MARROFI-470008 format. One record per residue (C-alpha): residue in one letter; residue number from 1; z, y, x. Coordinates in Angstrom, 2 decimals, m for minus. Example, Ala and Ser with C-alpha at 12.3 -4.5 7.8 and 13.67 -1.06 7.14 Angstrom:
<lobas>
{type = A | seq = 1 | pz = 7.80 | py = m4.50 | px = 12.30}
{type = S | seq = 2 | pz = 7.14 | py = m1.06 | px = 13.67}
</lobas>
This chain:
<lobas>
{type = M | seq = 1 | pz = 24.79 | py = 10.64 | px = m37.09}
{type = L | seq = 2 | pz = 27.07 | py = 9.61 | px = m39.81}
{type = Y | seq = 3 | pz = 30.43 | py = 8.06 | px = m39.29}
{type = L | seq = 4 | pz = 33.68 | py = 7.33 | px = m41.06}
{type = K | seq = 5 | pz = 37.18 | py = 8.32 | px = m39.72}
{type = E | seq = 6 | pz = 40.54 | py = 7.76 | px = m41.43}
{type = A | seq = 7 | pz = 42.80 | py = 10.79 | px = m42.17}
{type = N | seq = 8 | pz = 44.26 | py = 11.83 | px = m38.87}
{type = L | seq = 9 | pz = 46.40 | py = 14.55 | px = m37.34}
{type = E | seq = 10 | pz = 43.62 | py = 15.51 | px = m34.78}
{type = D | seq = 11 | pz = 41.08 | py = 16.45 | px = m37.62}
{type = A | seq = 12 | pz = 43.72 | py = 18.08 | px = m39.79}
{type = E | seq = 13 | pz = 42.00 | py = 21.54 | px = m40.03}
{type = K | seq = 14 | pz = 38.63 | py = 20.27 | px = m41.17}
{type = E | seq = 15 | pz = 40.25 | py = 17.69 | px = m43.33}
{type = Y | seq = 16 | pz = 42.35 | py = 20.67 | px = m44.78}
{type = L | seq = 17 | pz = 39.43 | py = 22.68 | px = m45.64}
{type = F | seq = 18 | pz = 37.49 | py = 19.94 | px = m47.08}
{type = V | seq = 19 | pz = 40.19 | py = 18.69 | px = m49.64}
{type = R | seq = 20 | pz = 41.38 | py = 22.39 | px = m50.48}
{type = D | seq = 21 | pz = 37.51 | py = 23.18 | px = m51.41}
{type = L | seq = 22 | pz = 36.58 | py = 19.88 | px = m53.20}
{type = P | seq = 23 | pz = 37.02 | py = 20.37 | px = m57.10}
{type = P | seq = 24 | pz = 40.21 | py = 19.16 | px = m58.56}
{type = E | seq = 25 | pz = 38.22 | py = 16.62 | px = m60.86}
{type = E | seq = 26 | pz = 34.55 | py = 15.96 | px = m61.04}
{type = N | seq = 27 | pz = 32.70 | py = 12.80 | px = m62.14}
{type = G | seq = 28 | pz = 35.90 | py = 10.78 | px = m62.35}
{type = F | seq = 29 | pz = 37.05 | py = 11.80 | px = m58.71}
{type = F | seq = 30 | pz = 40.53 | py = 13.21 | px = m58.67}
{type = N | seq = 31 | pz = 41.45 | py = 15.83 | px = m55.96}
{type = D | seq = 32 | pz = 45.26 | py = 16.54 | px = m56.42}
{type = W | seq = 33 | pz = 45.00 | py = 18.85 | px = m53.39}
{type = H | seq = 34 | pz = 42.35 | py = 21.51 | px = m54.59}
{type = G | seq = 35 | pz = 43.47 | py = 24.96 | px = m53.56}
{type = I | seq = 36 | pz = 46.51 | py = 23.64 | px = m51.43}
{type = S | seq = 37 | pz = 48.01 | py = 25.78 | px = m48.71}
{type = R | seq = 38 | pz = 47.71 | py = 24.60 | px = m45.15}
{type = E | seq = 39 | pz = 51.49 | py = 24.25 | px = m44.83}
{type = E | seq = 40 | pz = 51.72 | py = 21.97 | px = m47.92}
{type = F | seq = 41 | pz = 48.64 | py = 19.89 | px = m46.66}
{type = D | seq = 42 | pz = 50.34 | py = 19.41 | px = m43.49}
{type = Q | seq = 43 | pz = 53.51 | py = 18.47 | px = m44.89}
{type = K | seq = 44 | pz = 52.55 | py = 16.49 | px = m48.00}
{type = A | seq = 45 | pz = 49.00 | py = 15.67 | px = m48.39}
{type = L | seq = 46 | pz = 48.01 | py = 14.57 | px = m44.91}
{type = V | seq = 47 | pz = 51.23 | py = 12.62 | px = m44.56}
{type = Q | seq = 48 | pz = 50.64 | py = 10.98 | px = m47.94}
{type = M | seq = 49 | pz = 47.25 | py = 9.97 | px = m46.92}
{type = M | seq = 50 | pz = 48.25 | py = 8.47 | px = m43.59}
{type = T | seq = 51 | pz = 51.29 | py = 6.68 | px = m44.91}
{type = A | seq = 52 | pz = 49.34 | py = 5.25 | px = m48.06}
{type = A | seq = 53 | pz = 47.02 | py = 3.44 | px = m45.71}
{type = K | seq = 54 | pz = 50.02 | py = 1.84 | px = m44.20}
{type = G | seq = 55 | pz = 51.31 | py = 0.77 | px = m47.62}
{type = E | seq = 56 | pz = 54.30 | py = 3.15 | px = m47.22}
{type = N | seq = 57 | pz = 55.86 | py = 5.64 | px = m49.59}
{type = I | seq = 58 | pz = 53.31 | py = 4.70 | px = m52.29}
{type = P | seq = 59 | pz = 54.36 | py = 5.92 | px = m55.81}
{type = S | seq = 60 | pz = 55.19 | py = 3.34 | px = m58.29}
{type = G | seq = 61 | pz = 51.90 | py = 2.02 | px = m59.98}
{type = Y | seq = 62 | pz = 49.83 | py = 2.79 | px = m57.04}
{type = V | seq = 63 | pz = 48.58 | py = 0.46 | px = m54.30}
{type = P | seq = 64 | pz = 48.00 | py = 1.04 | px = m50.52}
{type = Q | seq = 65 | pz = 44.73 | py = 3.28 | px = m50.16}
{type = T | seq = 66 | pz = 43.03 | py = 4.44 | px = m47.29}
{type = S | seq = 67 | pz = 41.41 | py = 7.85 | px = m46.99}
{type = L | seq = 68 | pz = 37.98 | py = 8.00 | px = m45.04}
{type = F | seq = 69 | pz = 36.28 | py = 11.02 | px = m44.37}
{type = L | seq = 70 | pz = 32.52 | py = 10.85 | px = m43.80}
{type = W | seq = 71 | pz = 31.24 | py = 13.07 | px = m40.79}
{type = K | seq = 72 | pz = 27.86 | py = 14.35 | px = m40.08}
{type = E | seq = 73 | pz = 28.44 | py = 15.28 | px = m36.33}
{type = D | seq = 74 | pz = 31.22 | py = 17.51 | px = m36.63}
{type = T | seq = 75 | pz = 31.19 | py = 18.50 | px = m40.51}
{type = I | seq = 76 | pz = 33.03 | py = 16.58 | px = m43.05}
{type = V | seq = 77 | pz = 30.67 | py = 15.87 | px = m46.12}
{type = D | seq = 78 | pz = 32.48 | py = 13.23 | px = m48.04}
{type = L | seq = 79 | pz = 35.71 | py = 11.61 | px = m48.75}
{type = F | seq = 80 | pz = 36.05 | py = 7.96 | px = m49.53}
{type = R | seq = 81 | pz = 39.35 | py = 6.23 | px = m50.85}
{type = V | seq = 82 | pz = 39.61 | py = 2.52 | px = m50.33}
{type = R | seq = 83 | pz = 42.21 | py = 0.88 | px = m52.54}
{type = H | seq = 84 | pz = 43.45 | py = m2.24 | px = m50.74}
{type = Y | seq = 85 | pz = 43.60 | py = m4.36 | px = m53.79}
{type = L | seq = 86 | pz = 43.43 | py = m3.84 | px = m57.58}
{type = N | seq = 87 | pz = 46.25 | py = m3.61 | px = m60.04}
{type = E | seq = 88 | pz = 45.88 | py = m3.57 | px = m63.76}
{type = S | seq = 89 | pz = 45.37 | py = m0.02 | px = m63.97}
{type = L | seq = 90 | pz = 42.70 | py = m0.02 | px = m61.16}
{type = R | seq = 91 | pz = 40.88 | py = m3.23 | px = m62.64}
{type = N | seq = 92 | pz = 40.53 | py = m1.09 | px = m65.87}
{type = G | seq = 93 | pz = 39.84 | py = 2.24 | px = m64.28}
{type = A | seq = 94 | pz = 38.88 | py = 3.70 | px = m60.90}
{type = G | seq = 95 | pz = 38.37 | py = 0.36 | px = m59.16}
{type = H | seq = 96 | pz = 38.43 | py = m0.26 | px = m55.17}
{type = I | seq = 97 | pz = 36.41 | py = 2.73 | px = m54.19}
{type = G | seq = 98 | pz = 36.18 | py = 6.44 | px = m55.21}
{type = Y | seq = 99 | pz = 34.41 | py = 9.32 | px = m53.28}
{type = G | seq = 100 | pz = 33.90 | py = 12.91 | px = m53.73}
{type = I | seq = 101 | pz = 31.15 | py = 14.60 | px = m52.03}
{type = Q | seq = 102 | pz = 30.76 | py = 18.50 | px = m51.56}
{type = K | seq = 103 | pz = 27.92 | py = 19.97 | px = m53.71}
{type = E | seq = 104 | pz = 26.05 | py = 21.36 | px = m50.77}
{type = F | seq = 105 | pz = 25.54 | py = 17.74 | px = m49.33}
{type = R | seq = 106 | pz = 24.36 | py = 15.92 | px = m52.47}
{type = G | seq = 107 | pz = 21.07 | py = 14.58 | px = m52.90}
{type = K | seq = 108 | pz = 20.62 | py = 13.92 | px = m49.16}
{type = G | seq = 109 | pz = 21.47 | py = 10.35 | px = m49.01}
{type = Y | seq = 110 | pz = 25.14 | py = 10.91 | px = m47.47}
{type = G | seq = 111 | pz = 26.64 | py = 9.26 | px = m50.54}
{type = T | seq = 112 | pz = 24.51 | py = 6.04 | px = m50.18}
{type = E | seq = 113 | pz = 24.96 | py = 5.94 | px = m46.57}
{type = G | seq = 114 | pz = 28.78 | py = 6.65 | px = m46.94}
{type = L | seq = 115 | pz = 29.35 | py = 4.05 | px = m49.44}
{type = R | seq = 116 | pz = 27.56 | py = 1.53 | px = m47.08}
{type = L | seq = 117 | pz = 29.96 | py = 2.25 | px = m44.16}
{type = T | seq = 118 | pz = 32.63 | py = 2.41 | px = m46.41}
{type = L | seq = 119 | pz = 31.94 | py = m1.08 | px = m47.97}
{type = Q | seq = 120 | pz = 31.72 | py = m2.57 | px = m44.35}
{type = Y | seq = 121 | pz = 35.14 | py = m0.89 | px = m43.46}
{type = A | seq = 122 | pz = 36.73 | py = m2.14 | px = m46.70}
{type = K | seq = 123 | pz = 35.63 | py = m5.72 | px = m46.04}
{type = S | seq = 124 | pz = 38.42 | py = m5.68 | px = m43.49}
{type = I | seq = 125 | pz = 41.44 | py = m4.82 | px = m45.62}
{type = V | seq = 126 | pz = 40.34 | py = m5.75 | px = m49.27}
{type = P | seq = 127 | pz = 41.12 | py = m9.31 | px = m50.09}
{type = E | seq = 128 | pz = 38.94 | py = m9.84 | px = m53.05}
{type = E | seq = 129 | pz = 35.39 | py = m11.10 | px = m52.46}
{type = E | seq = 130 | pz = 33.76 | py = m8.49 | px = m54.67}
{type = F | seq = 131 | pz = 34.34 | py = m4.70 | px = m54.93}
{type = Y | seq = 132 | pz = 34.86 | py = m3.16 | px = m58.20}
{type = L | seq = 133 | pz = 33.47 | py = 0.45 | px = m58.58}
{type = R | seq = 134 | pz = 33.19 | py = 2.50 | px = m61.71}
{type = V | seq = 135 | pz = 30.89 | py = 5.39 | px = m62.61}
{type = N | seq = 136 | pz = 30.86 | py = 7.88 | px = m65.51}
{type = K | seq = 137 | pz = 27.50 | py = 7.62 | px = m67.58}
{type = D | seq = 138 | pz = 26.96 | py = 11.37 | px = m67.12}
{type = N | seq = 139 | pz = 26.97 | py = 10.80 | px = m63.37}
{type = P | seq = 140 | pz = 23.43 | py = 9.04 | px = m62.67}
{type = A | seq = 141 | pz = 23.50 | py = 9.95 | px = m58.97}
{type = S | seq = 142 | pz = 26.45 | py = 7.71 | px = m58.39}
{type = L | seq = 143 | pz = 25.02 | py = 5.06 | px = m60.43}
{type = R | seq = 144 | pz = 21.95 | py = 5.13 | px = m57.94}
{type = V | seq = 145 | pz = 24.25 | py = 5.05 | px = m54.91}
{type = M | seq = 146 | pz = 26.11 | py = 1.89 | px = m56.03}
{type = L | seq = 147 | pz = 22.95 | py = 0.12 | px = m57.12}
{type = K | seq = 148 | pz = 21.27 | py = 1.22 | px = m53.63}
{type = N | seq = 149 | pz = 24.28 | py = m0.63 | px = m52.02}
{type = G | seq = 150 | pz = 23.77 | py = m3.94 | px = m53.94}
{type = G | seq = 151 | pz = 25.80 | py = m3.12 | px = m56.88}
{type = V | seq = 152 | pz = 25.23 | py = m4.45 | px = m60.31}
{type = I | seq = 153 | pz = 26.26 | py = m3.28 | px = m63.79}
{type = H | seq = 154 | pz = 28.78 | py = m5.75 | px = m65.29}
{type = S | seq = 155 | pz = 29.49 | py = m4.00 | px = m68.27}
{type = E | seq = 156 | pz = 29.90 | py = m0.36 | px = m69.96}
{type = N | seq = 157 | pz = 31.43 | py = 1.61 | px = m72.70}
{type = R | seq = 158 | pz = 30.68 | py = 4.92 | px = m74.20}
{type = N | seq = 159 | pz = 31.54 | py = 6.81 | px = m70.96}
{type = I | seq = 160 | pz = 31.69 | py = 4.45 | px = m68.31}
{type = I | seq = 161 | pz = 29.58 | py = 1.87 | px = m66.39}
{type = L | seq = 162 | pz = 31.32 | py = m0.97 | px = m64.66}
</lobas>
């Protein structure tokens, strides 16, 4: 069974191991916490994830963002980030939702189901009627995930499909 959980203290050990091992940048998903120590995760990363979801302590130019971990039973397989609304930077860049899935869980339908669950969740916090997602052209798997969840290609440039 797959389910989403917001970043939380109860699951900190598994959340830590997941973000520590997720690549620093892959397919347009940035993970500032790759290789982080457990102490730094507890004191900075987890606090940042939990407060950003409440709209607190957000750096200039950022918007509130909820970090959702996709769990398969007791294992984290994916991390989704839901930005609560778009600013100019997000409108021209990352969009409402981004996600990073560990390599060993790719190609098994977790991204598709995780995005479906995330879109359901996002409807309760995102005021816009439509969700904007972006995919790099060299990432056809993410494009398939978005299309399977009802996405449409709005536009594209050399490197990005919107």
